[in-house]
N, C-alpha and C positions, 0 to 999 in steps of 0.2 A: 482135437477142438475144431479146424478147419475142413476136415473132412463131412464132421457132422453139419456145421452151417453148409456149406454146397448142398450136402443131401438134402435139406431143408428147403434152402432156394427152388433146387429142380421139382420137388414133390409141390411146392405152391406155384411156380410155373406152368406145370404139367396138370394141376388142379384147374387152374385160370383157363388154359387151351380147354380141357375138357368141359367147362360148364358152358365156354363159349360156343363149341360145338353143340352144346346138349341145347342149346338157344333155340341154334339155327336150325337144329333136326325138328324141335317141337313145333317148327315152324309148318313141318311135311302135313301134320294132322292138321292144321289151320285151312291148309290150300286144301286138305280134301274136302273138310268142312263147308269151305267156301263153293266148292266146286259142286256138292252137292243142292247148293241154294242155286247156284248158275244153271243146274241143270232141269229144278224143277221152273224155272223162268224159263228155260229155252222149251221144252218140252210145251209149256203154257203158250208161248206165243206158236209154235208149232197147231198146235190144237185150235189157237183161236184165228190164225192169220194164215189159211192154207191159200196158197199162191194159187190153183186152178181155179177158186172162187173168184179170183176179180177179174174185174172186168176194166180194160184199158187201163187209167192210173187209180190207186187208191193210195191212200196213207191214211198215221194215225200214229198213237203214240201208248205209254205205258209209266206207270209213276207207282214203287214198289217202298213202303218203308218198313225198314226192319230193327229188330231190337235183339241182341245175340249178349247171352250172359255162360260164361261157360269156365270150367277149369281144368288146364292143362298142364298138371301136377308140379307149375311151380308158382302158379299163383291163380287166384279168380280174375277173370276179365270179362270188360262191360263193354259192349261196342254199338252205336246207333250209325245205320244205313240209311243212306235218302236216294234213290236208284232213280233215273229216268229215261227211257227208250223213246226214239223216236224214228219210226219207219216210213218209208214209202215203194211200191212197187209198180211196175209195169207190167200187161200181159198186151201185147201188139201182135199182130198181122196173124190172128187166130192164132196165136202158142209160138208161133217162130222164133221172135223175139220176149223174152222175158228177163227181169231185170228186177231187184230187191238192195235196198241199202238202210240200213239202221245203225243211228249212234246211240252211245252210251255215256251217260255223265253220270259218275255216283260223287257221294260225301260220305265220308267215313269219320267219326266221333268218339273216338276209344275215351273210356277215362283217365284222369292222369296216371301217368307211368303205363298205361297198359297196351301200348301199342308194342308189337314186334319190332318196328322202326325207328323208335323215337320219337315220330312223329303223329301226336296224337288225334290231331284233326288235318284230313287229306282231303283235297278235290282230286278227284280221276276224271281225266276227259276236257273237254267230249271227244273220244276215241269212236275210231270205226270199229263196229260191236261185228255187224254181216254187212256185205258189199259184192254183188256177184251181179255177172253179165249171163244168158244161155242162149246159145242160138242152136235151131233146129235144125240141122242141115239138112237131113232127108226130108222135113218137110216144106224148104226152100226151094229144095231143087225140085219137089213132086209141083208145087203152086206153082213158081217162076220159071222154072226152067224144064217143064214137062219131061223130066227124069224121074223114073219112079225105081230108086235104088232098092234092091233084095234084102236089106238090114235098114235098120233103126240107125241113126247115127245124131248125136248131139254134143256139142262141146259149152262148159260152163267152167267161166273162168273169175276170181277173185276171191273173196275172204266168204268161207262158207265153215257149216260143220260138217267133216268128214268122217264115217266110220265105214269100216271092213267088219263081215261078219257079224257079230250081236254087240261088236263093241272093246270086246276083253283085251285087244292088243292095242288095237290105236280107235280113238272116238274124240276128235276134240275139235277146235279151227283151227283152218291153216289157210295160209293163203296160197292157191291152188288153181291149175289146172289141170279138169277131170273131163274125160272123155268116156262116154256111155254108148256102147256099143250093141244094138241087139241082132241078133238073127235068131228066129222062129223064138223058141224056147230058151236059148241063151241069153245070157246077159252077161256083157264083159264091162267093167268098169276100168277103166286107167286114172292112174295119178302121178302127178306130177306137184310137188308143193314143199314148202318150207313153214318153219313157225314162226305165230307171232313173238316178233322179239322182243315185247313185254312181260311174257309168259317168265313161270317160273322156272329154273332149269330143275330137270331129275336127280343133280347131284349136287347139295346145298354146301358141299364144303370147295367148291370154285370161289375164287379169287370176288367173282361175283353174280351170284346164283339167279338174280331174280330179275336175269335177259337169258333168252335161247336163242341159239342159231342152229336149226338144225334141218337138211334138207331130204323129203321124203319121194319114193321110186316106188309105185306097187302098182298090180294088177289084182281084179279078184272077177273071179264068175261065178255067176250063181245059175241054177237051173227052175226055172218055174213051169216045168211041163207036166209034175204031179198036180195033182186039185189038192192035196192036204200036206203036203212038205215042200219044203224050198233050200236042197240041200246046197253049204256054198264051199269054197274052197279059192285062197288068195295068197299073196306075196309082196311082202314089202321091206325095203331096208332102209335105213335112214342113217343119214350122214351127220356127222358132227363138226361143225362147223365153226365155233365158237374159239375165237384168240384170248389165250388166257394171260399174255404177256412171256417175256423167258423162263420157258422152263427151268434153267440152272438155280434162277431166283429162288426158286420155289422148293427145286429138287422131286419137282412134280408135275404129272401131265393130266389132263382133265379128258382128251378125246375116247367119248364111247360111240363106238359105230356098230349097229346091230342088223340082225336081219332076223323076220319071220315068217313061218311059213305055220297055215291056219287053214283049219277046216274043220266045218259042224253041217248042223242045220235047224231049220226052226220048223216047227209045225202043230200038224191038230192031232191029238191021239184020236180023243171024243171027241164031238161037238161042245164037251163042257171042261176038257183036260187039253192043254197047249201045252207047247216043250221048245227047250231050247236046249242047245249044248254047241261049243266050241273048245278045241284041243289046239294051243301053238305048240309049236317047237322054237328056239329062241336059237340065234350063232352069232358070234362078230366076233368083235377087235376089243378089249380095252385094257387100261393103265392100271396098275396095280399100285399098291400104295409104297411110297417114294419110288415110284417108276417114272423115267422120262427119256429113256430110249429105245425102249422096246413096248409092246403091247402082248397084252397074255389072252386065249380065246374064250369065247363066249360057248356056253355050252347048257344051255337053259329048257324048262318047259312048264307049262300051266296050263290050266282048263277052267270050264265051267260050266256047269249042269243046271238045270232051270225045269221045275213042272210049276204048273200057273194052274187052277181047279178055279171054277167059276161056274157054280151051281145056277140052278136057273131059279131061284128065289126071291121074294117080294124085295128084298133087302139088299140086293145086289151084291153081295158075298163074293169076295177075291181070296183065295188062298193060294199063297206061293212056297215050295221047297226049295233050296238053290245051296249048289256045294260049291265053294271056290277051291281053286288050288293053286299058289305059283310056287316056285321050288325053289331053293335057296341053299347058300356056300357056307359049307362048317367052320371055312375059316375066316369069314366075315364077322368079325368078333364086336364091332361097335356100329354098323351102318349095313345094310343090305343094298344101299345106293350109290354111295360117294366112294371114289375114289382113295382118300386121304384117309387112314386107317380103315380101308376096304379089303378089296381080295387083297391074296397073299402074293406074291413075287412067285414067281415058277409054278403056278398051278392055274388049274382052270377057273374062269368065273361063274358058279351054277347059279346066280342067284338071278332068277326072273325078274327083269324090269322091263315094260314097255308104257304105252302112253294111252290107253285105253280107260273105261270107266266103269265103277261098280261100286254102290252103295256099300259098304262097306263100315257102316253104324256112326251115329250122331258124335258121341263124346271120345269113341278109341278114334275112330277112322284112320285107321293104315293104311300105308300102300302096301298093294298085293306082290309082295314078295317075302319069301319063307314063311308062309302060312299057310294053314289048311281054317278056313272060315265055311261054317254051317251056318243060314239063316231061314228060319221060320214065320213069316209074313201073313197077315189076314187084316181086310178093312171091310167094311162096309157101311151102307145108309141107312139107319136104323128109323127114319122120318121119312122113306120112301113114299108110303102110303099115304102122308099128310095133304091135307088139299091145297096148304100154302106151296107154292111153288121155290120159295125162298130155304123153307124148312126140307124141302125134300133131295137139296144136293148138299145136306149134311153129313160129311163122312168121317169116320175112327177108323183110326188104324194102327198096328202095332208091327215091330219086327224084332223077332230075338235072335242073337249072334254068337256062336261060340268060337272061340278061337286059340288055335293051336299051331307051335312051331313047327314046320319041316324039319329043318336043322335044329336039334335041341339047344347047342350052346352058341347058333348062330345066332345076329341080332335080327330085329324086325325094326320098323321106320320110325316106333317108337324108343328114344333111350331111356327111357327110365325101366326097360322089360332086360333087367341087366345081369340075371343069375340064366346059370346055366339047366331050367328046369322047361319044359314043352310046353305047359300049359297055360296060355296067356292070360284066359279069361273070358268074361261072358259080358254079354249088354242085353239092356233091353228099349226099346225106342215105342215112343209113343206119339201121336199125331191126329191131329183134326184137320181138317180143309173145308169150307163154307165159304161156297160161291153164292152171296147175299144179294145181290143184282147181276145182271148181264154182265156188269163193267165192274165188279166190286166185289173180290175175295179177302180172305182173311185166312192165315192159316198160322197154326202152334203145333210146337216141336219139343218134345223131351227126350233126351237120353241121358242114362247112366250105367256107368262101366264100371264093372266091379274086377279087379285084378285076381288073377292067379300068379299058382308057385314063382313063373318066371319073374316078378318082381320082391323087390325085399319092403317099397311102399305097398301095402295092400288096401292104402285107402280109396273110398271110391269117388268118382269123376262125375262130373254133372256139364249136363247141354242143354241151354235152352233157347229157345227163336220163337218169335211171335213178328208178325207183320203184315198189312193188307197191300195189296196192288188194285190200282184202279186203270182200266184202259180207256181209251179214250180215242 
């Protein structure tokens, strides 16, 4: 009888731990969903506020109000977010000195008990969103020193968005020093940086997954001598410097040190057909499950291929076809990223994990690990011929996704894909972007994910977002 009681207690404890881990892992999709919104804001700001058009000093701001309603397979959640960005830029001495700063303040208002942290109402900031200074040394020496260097040379220091290649392995804000050198048609980018400490960690099983302390070192070479193609090659590594306390208390360490070699190209096949391709090889060392005295080797790879077709029709359509691949590890049965219940000790870690960004869908929003993802997208401006300018800027679009595991028995970032089947499912997303005036825009996005045989619960999930942004 007592053995039965002990067995029941062990089962209850394991169920509690598993439920807590599932709750933490579900935040990976939430982080990716928020990353998509942040990418939209970043791209919009980059389009609207190009530094090269600034004369001496300029400033402005951005206010956004958003409503999120989504199902994460645990419950339906509702979030309202108010977001304010204030920026200023400086361009002095004919571009020799450039500086940019942007502050961010946001307020999140969840429905009762909908927050992942237990805090339904939360102010974040004001924080430094971007802040950097750039010195063009070649121009400086040419203008003020009478020295004409045979190369272009500039140095940027501060917090900015960093991207290598097309961004499949590295595309994120960093506190960094970036040195750009140009010798003829060859451009060299050198990076020394570190993560912003408040960013979520790659490994959600850590004692404190809400912070990150990683140092990045890398170099990228791009060739611009071809008229319609720009090949690139890069190498970077990141060292995990986060301290998680005494490892023997946890019987676990979490250091994840990785290196990436990537190459690819972007360009134009015809005037209406563009392409991009990136291949990445990953190596390094990581701690396996219940391991704290030694590490296992990382040996993984991934790639991304995309075609974009923009026929010269009056409605300005845009069609895209993309294939993303990120390798998996057959013995990672519960998580492709975490150390706890992750890679099996004594084996190589073949799960691809990087620091890049791709649109992987609104509702599922998985990490790029142990997955094949096919995406088919299209958008157009149906009222482009209308006489009213505000109607011509009405855009409709859609994306369709198909997901399949690389390693059938292994996990993906969604813990509810809990069976040893390869078909993860498919998703369709729809969106409207409407620039109502030069300063006011509105967006609405809806995604629905249909789980496949990798799930025991095949109920569909929904994601809805709407909001407006006002720039001033």
